[in-house]
N, C-alpha and C positions, 0 to 999 in steps of 0.2 A: 394445343398450340394455337396461337392467335395470328391472323394475318396482319400485315402492317396497317391496313386501313382501320381494323378494329382497335389496335393498340393506339394509333394516332387519335382516333375518336375518343377513347377513354382518357387519354392525356389531356386533350383539349377541354373536355367537360370538367375534368378535375380542376384545371386552371380557371375555367369560366365560373365554376361554383365556389370560387374562393378557397381552393385547396381543401374542399370537403369531400373526402372519399366516399362517404355514405351516399351523398346526393348523386354523384356520378354513377356509382354502382347500382343504385336504385333505378336510375333511368335506363341503363344499359343491360342490367341483369348479368353483368360480367365485369371485370375479373374479380378475384378476391382482393380484399383490402391489402394484403401483403404483396400481391403481384402488382397492383396499381402503384404502391409506394416504391417498389423496385424500379418500375418503368420511369416514374417521375425522377427518382434519383439519377438514373442514367441520363435522362434528358437534361436535368439541371447541371450535370457535369460535362455536357456537350457530347455525350456518346449515344444518346437515344434518338428515336425516330423524329421527334419534333426539331431537333437540332439539325437533322439532315434535310428535312423538307419543311421549311418555314412557311406557315400559312400567311395569307395576306394580312398586312398590318403588323408584321413582326418587327420587333425592336432590334437594335444592334447586338444585344446579348443573346439573340436567338429565341427569345420568348415572345409569345403573342401579346399584343397590347390588350389591356383590360377592355371588356365589352361594356 
C-alpha cells in the first residue's frame, strides 16, 4: 500500500514526463505500470489524489500546468 504522498509524487512525475510511465517509474522505482495507469485514470476523472490536493499552478480542470 502506498501513502498519499508517494502516490501524488508518482502522478506528478507521470504528468511532468509527458505521460511516460516508464520515466516516472524509473525515477521512483515504484509503482507498477498498471498501478500508475489506474491512479492516473482516477485523477483524470476527478476521483484521485491530485484532484483533491491541487499543486501550485493547477488549472481549472484540476491538472497541474505543464512545466
